[in-house]
Structures are given as C-alpha cells and as structure tokens.
N, C-alpha and C positions, 0 to 999 in steps of 0.2 A: 507152403501155406497152407491151411486148409481153408476151404470156402463154407460157409454158413448157408444154409436154404432153409429160412426159418420165418421169412417175411409172409407167407402165404401166397405169393404171387413171384415168377420168375422177373417181372419186370422190376417189381421190389427188392428182389433178392439181387438182380443186376446193380443197381442204385445204392444198396448195402455194399460192395467191394469197398467202398472209403468208408473207413472206419475212424470215429472220433473227428468227426468234420469241423467242428467247433473248436477244438483243443489241438490235438497235433495229429492232423489227417493221416491215414495210413492206407495207400493204396493198393489194393491186393493185385490189382491189374498194371503192373508196370511193364509189362512187354506182350506183345501177340501171342505169345506161347502161353502165358497165364490166360489170357484169354479164352484160347483153345482147349486148356485143362478146366475152365469155369463153365462151357459149355458142355463139356463131356460130362461134368460131375453133376449137373442139372438132370435130373428127372426127365424134366418136359421137352428136353430138346435133344436133337441128333446125337449121336454118340462122339460122332468125329465130323470137325471141321477145321478147313485151315485159315490163319489170318494174316493178311499182309499187311504192310503199315497203314496203307489208306483207309481200308475196312476197319481196321485196329481203332484208327482216330475216330472212324464213326461211331463204332462201339462207346466209344467215351464219351464222345458228344450226346448219343442217345441216352447213354448212364446220367450224364449230369443233367440231362433235360427232363427225363422221368423223374430226378432228384427232386429238382425245383416246383415241376408241379404236383408232384405227392405233398411236399412241404406245404404249398399253396393250399392244396385242400385239406392237410391237418389244421394249418393256420387260419381255416375260412377266409381265405382271401381270393380275389381274382387270380386264374391264371396266368402266368409269364408267356404273354404273345411271342417270345424267341422260342422259349421251350415247346410252346404248343405246333409252331412251325415246323421243328426239327422230329417230333413225337409224330405228326399226321404225315410228314414227307416220308419218313421211314415206313409208316404203316403201308403207304402204298406200294411199296416194294413186293418184290416175288414172295410167294407165301412156300414153306415147305410142304414136300408130299408125305402124306400119311397113308399106312396101312394097316390094316386091321388084321392079326394072324391069331393063333393060339397062345401064343405070349403075349397077347396083347396089343397095343398101339405102339408102331413103330413110325418115326419121324425121320426122314432124310432130308438135305438140301444143303446149301452151300451158307456161308456166314451172311450174307445180304439177306437171303431168307429167313435165317435165324433173326435177326435184326429186325426184320418185318415182323416176325412173329411174336417177338419181345415189345415191339411198340404197339401192337394189337392188344396183347395181354396187359399192357399199362392202360390204355384207353378204357377197354373193359372196365377194369377196376376203378378207374378215377370217373368215369363216366356215371357208374352206379350211386344213385342217392342214398342207398341203403349199407352200402360197402363202409364198415367203419375203421378208417386208417388213425394209427395213433402213431406216436414217437417214442422210442425205446425210454422208458422211464429212470434207467441208469443215468446218471450226469452226464457222463463221457462218451454215449453211444448215441449215435444220431439216427439210427437206422429205423425206417419208417416200416412199419409191418400192417396187415390185415388181421384185425380182431376178430375172430369168428367164434368166440369164447360164450359161453352161457352168460347173459347179460353185460358183454363186453366189458368185462373186469380183468382183461388180460393186461397184466402192467409191463411186462419186457418182452423183447424182441425173442429171445428164446432164454430158457432155463440154463443150459450148459455155460453158455458165454455169460450172460449178464444177470440173471436172475439168482443164480448160485453165489456169485460174488456181492450182490447187494445183500442177500441173506445172510451171506458169513460175514459182512461189513457190519449189519446189525446186530448179528449175535456178540461178535466181539466187544462193540459199542455197550451191549447190556451187560456182559461180564465185568468191563471196566467200570461201569458204574456203579456195580455191586460189591464191589471191591473196598 
C-alpha cells in the first residue's frame, strides 16, 4: 500500500493513514510492519525504526487523538480532553537526535522518540492560530490538511488521489449533461 504525504505536517499525515473514515474506513496501518514502512517513507522522520505491538498500539492511539483534535480545530469546537492527554503525554517522551551534514538534516531515534516528535509536530500546528486546517473537499475523503495556498483556496488534500477524481467526475457529469 502506498502512503500519501500531502497534509503539510507529519502528524496530519499520520492521521491520514485511515481513509474514508465516514463511509468505509480503510486503515493503512494494519500491522507494526506497516508503521515501520510509513515512518521510513516520511521524509521528516528517521529512516528506520522497529515497532513492537505495544508501541504500535501507542502509535494508533496517538493517530486517533491527533485526528480528533484536528477535526475539533476544523469544526471550531473545544479540543477533546482525552485527545489532549494522549498528545501531551506522548510529546513529553524522548526526542529524536538530529545531525546536520552536507546531505542535510539526519534524524535518528527509536519509535517512542518518533511518536514524541509527531505529537510535538501536531501540537505546533494545532496551537498555531494562523494555521489553516481543512478537511478534503472530496466527499468520501476525511483527510485533514494544512492549507498553505495563496488565499487559502486549496480544496483537496492532494491532486493525485482526490483532486483528479473530483475533476474527472465533474468532467464526466458535464459531458453527460451536454448529450
């Protein structure tokens, strides 16, 4: 399964590993190995971590807490207290080590450090009063993303998965209507 990193923030990308939450949830992180691959594919995280069952379950708990808090922010409602506890407790954990080199920034750490980094990343975006968080405009997509477009006019989480589908469906509808 391919992972999409289109949310503009790694914590939001983690929350986006469950697609179509309203209709037919599709969880891209079904096993610890899926989480290991997701971390390896995320540019802002270490190349390699190992996940045991307990840490995997902690990651899923963090993912759901981040999603609930982000949705609270999108819907302009108070944050879920349970979600706040999970994110804040995870953020208090160990942090990854970073090193600067000629190739750029390199991050190392175990999965608890990665989860702490993700929680801190989520806190940073959720606490930013100027961050424009939106839910994807495709009806079956529930991904929440950070809209950094000029005028905050971005409609879809990403063009490859959602934008192209919406545009193609609109084109087909126009063609049918003109016949």
